[in-house]
C-alpha positions as CSV (number, residue, x, y, z in Angstrom):
1,M,-23.8,95.3,-6.5
2,D,-21.3,98.0,-7.7
3,S,-22.3,98.8,-11.3
4,N,-18.7,99.9,-12.0
5,N,-17.2,96.6,-10.9
6,L,-18.5,93.3,-12.1
7,T,-16.5,91.1,-9.7
8,S,-19.5,90.2,-7.5
9,L,-21.6,89.5,-10.6
10,K,-18.9,87.1,-11.7
11,D,-19.1,85.3,-8.4
12,D,-22.9,85.1,-8.7
13,M,-22.4,83.7,-12.2
14,I,-20.0,81.0,-11.0
15,A,-22.4,80.0,-8.2
16,F,-25.3,79.9,-10.6
17,I,-23.4,77.8,-13.1
18,E,-22.3,75.3,-10.4
19,G,-25.8,75.2,-9.0
20,H,-26.9,73.9,-12.4
21,G,-24.4,71.0,-12.1
22,M,-22.0,72.5,-14.7
23,R,-18.4,73.5,-14.3
24,H,-17.0,76.9,-15.0
25,F,-13.7,77.3,-16.9
26,P,-11.8,80.6,-16.6
27,A,-10.7,81.4,-20.2
28,L,-9.4,83.9,-22.6
29,I,-12.0,83.5,-25.3
30,P,-10.4,83.8,-28.8
31,E,-11.8,86.4,-31.1
32,D,-11.4,84.2,-34.3
33,T,-13.8,81.5,-33.2
34,P,-17.2,81.4,-35.0
35,R,-19.6,83.0,-32.6
36,V,-23.3,83.6,-32.0
37,W,-23.9,86.5,-29.7
38,W,-26.7,86.4,-27.1
39,S,-29.2,89.2,-27.9
40,D,-30.7,90.9,-24.9
41,P,-34.2,92.4,-25.2
42,E,-34.4,96.2,-25.5
43,T,-33.8,97.8,-22.1
44,A,-37.0,99.7,-21.8
45,D,-38.1,100.3,-18.2
46,D,-40.2,97.1,-18.0
47,N,-37.4,95.0,-19.5
48,A,-34.5,96.6,-17.6
49,Q,-34.5,94.0,-14.8
50,R,-34.9,91.1,-17.2
51,S,-32.0,92.3,-19.3
52,K,-29.7,92.6,-16.3
53,E,-30.3,88.9,-15.5
54,S,-30.3,87.5,-19.0
55,W,-27.0,85.8,-18.3
56,K,-29.1,83.4,-16.2
57,D,-31.2,82.5,-19.3
58,F,-27.9,82.0,-21.1
59,V,-26.6,79.6,-18.5
60,E,-29.9,77.7,-18.6
61,M,-29.6,77.5,-22.4
62,A,-26.1,76.1,-22.1
63,K,-27.5,73.4,-19.8
64,A,-30.3,72.6,-22.2
65,A,-27.8,72.3,-25.0
66,G,-25.9,69.7,-22.9
67,A,-22.8,71.9,-22.3
68,P,-20.8,70.4,-19.4
69,L,-19.1,73.7,-18.7
70,V,-19.4,77.4,-19.3
71,C,-16.2,79.4,-20.1
72,I,-15.8,82.7,-18.3
73,G,-13.6,85.5,-19.6
74,E,-13.1,88.8,-17.9
75,D,-11.3,92.1,-18.6
76,S,-10.2,95.0,-16.6
77,V,-7.9,97.9,-17.2
78,D,-4.5,98.5,-15.6
79,R,-2.4,101.6,-15.2
80,T,0.2,100.6,-17.8
81,T,-2.5,100.1,-20.5
82,L,-4.1,103.4,-19.8
83,E,-0.7,105.2,-19.8
84,L,0.1,103.6,-23.1
85,L,-3.3,104.7,-24.5
86,A,-2.7,108.3,-23.2
87,S,0.7,108.4,-24.9
88,E,-0.7,107.1,-28.2
89,L,-3.6,109.6,-28.1
90,Q,-1.1,112.5,-27.5
91,D,1.1,111.3,-30.3
92,I,-1.6,111.2,-32.9
93,S,-3.7,114.2,-32.2
94,S,-3.3,117.9,-31.4
95,T,-3.7,119.1,-27.8
96,E,-7.0,120.7,-28.5
97,A,-8.5,117.7,-30.3
98,A,-7.2,115.3,-27.6
99,G,-8.6,117.4,-24.7
100,P,-12.1,115.8,-24.4
101,E,-10.6,112.3,-25.0
102,M,-7.9,112.9,-22.3
103,D,-10.7,113.9,-19.9
104,K,-12.4,110.6,-20.6
105,L,-9.2,108.7,-20.2
106,N,-8.4,110.4,-16.9
107,R,-11.7,109.3,-15.6
108,L,-10.8,105.7,-16.6
109,F,-7.9,105.8,-14.2
110,L,-10.5,105.6,-11.4
111,E,-11.6,102.2,-12.7
112,I,-8.1,100.5,-12.6
113,G,-8.4,97.0,-11.3
114,K,-12.1,96.8,-11.6
115,V,-13.7,94.1,-13.8
116,G,-15.6,95.9,-16.5
117,H,-16.3,93.1,-19.0
118,I,-17.4,89.5,-18.6
119,E,-18.0,87.0,-21.4
120,L,-19.8,83.7,-20.8
121,A,-19.5,81.1,-23.6
122,F,-20.2,77.5,-24.4
123,P,-19.3,75.6,-27.5
124,H,-22.1,73.7,-29.4
125,Q,-21.7,72.0,-32.8
126,G,-18.5,73.9,-33.6
127,I,-19.9,77.3,-32.8
128,L,-19.2,79.4,-29.6
129,F,-22.4,80.8,-28.1
130,V,-21.5,84.0,-26.2
131,H,-23.1,86.3,-23.6
132,E,-21.5,89.6,-22.8
133,T,-21.9,91.9,-19.8
134,Q,-20.0,95.2,-19.6
135,T,-20.0,98.4,-17.6
136,E,-20.5,101.8,-19.2
137,W,-16.9,102.8,-18.4
138,Y,-15.6,99.7,-20.2
139,R,-17.7,100.6,-23.3
140,E,-16.0,104.0,-23.3
141,Y,-12.6,102.4,-22.8
142,R,-13.2,100.1,-25.8
143,A,-14.5,102.9,-27.9
144,M,-11.4,104.9,-27.1
145,V,-9.1,102.0,-28.0
146,N,-11.0,101.6,-31.3
147,T,-10.7,105.3,-32.1
148,V,-7.0,105.4,-31.4
149,D,-6.5,102.2,-33.5
150,S,-8.5,103.8,-36.4
151,L,-6.5,107.1,-36.2
152,Q,-3.2,105.2,-36.2
153,E,-4.4,103.2,-39.3
154,L,-5.4,106.4,-41.1
155,I,-2.0,108.0,-40.4
156,E,-0.1,104.9,-41.5
157,N,-2.2,104.8,-44.7
158,A,-1.5,108.5,-45.4
159,L,2.2,108.0,-44.9
160,E,2.2,105.0,-47.2
161,E,0.4,107.1,-49.9
162,D,2.9,109.9,-49.5
163,D,5.8,107.4,-49.9
164,E,4.1,106.0,-53.1
165,D,3.6,109.5,-54.5
166,E,7.3,110.3,-54.0
167,E,8.3,107.2,-56.0
């Protein structure tokens, strides 16, 4: 399995879900739903293999809870998104400060079209139980998005404070 592309893992997940007599439902899983996140054991050497396959335990838990289906959400990056992120990064930081982040961003262009994040979920008693699998590059991508969002928020707040001071 390519650790930078979770497409084959997603196929394995679907086969496993269907093998347990459940259906899979491709979904965009909303962020505002009350959630309980699956917690993997620490990934020490002896637990590393177990952690990689904890999604199987999650599917078995869904079956034990009587879930008739498991929702599957996935995410990847596209060129347009990365170009927009690069533009925003350049707009809000100096060339020197953006240098290391731009290097990371340029490496992300190698991951275009690859699945970097998969969420499995099933509802039970009004709560969504969720298992998440993501690649290292996807974690870096989300961290970069969060950093840019935070910087933009700081700049907007500073501009609002300047406007209030002028009044």
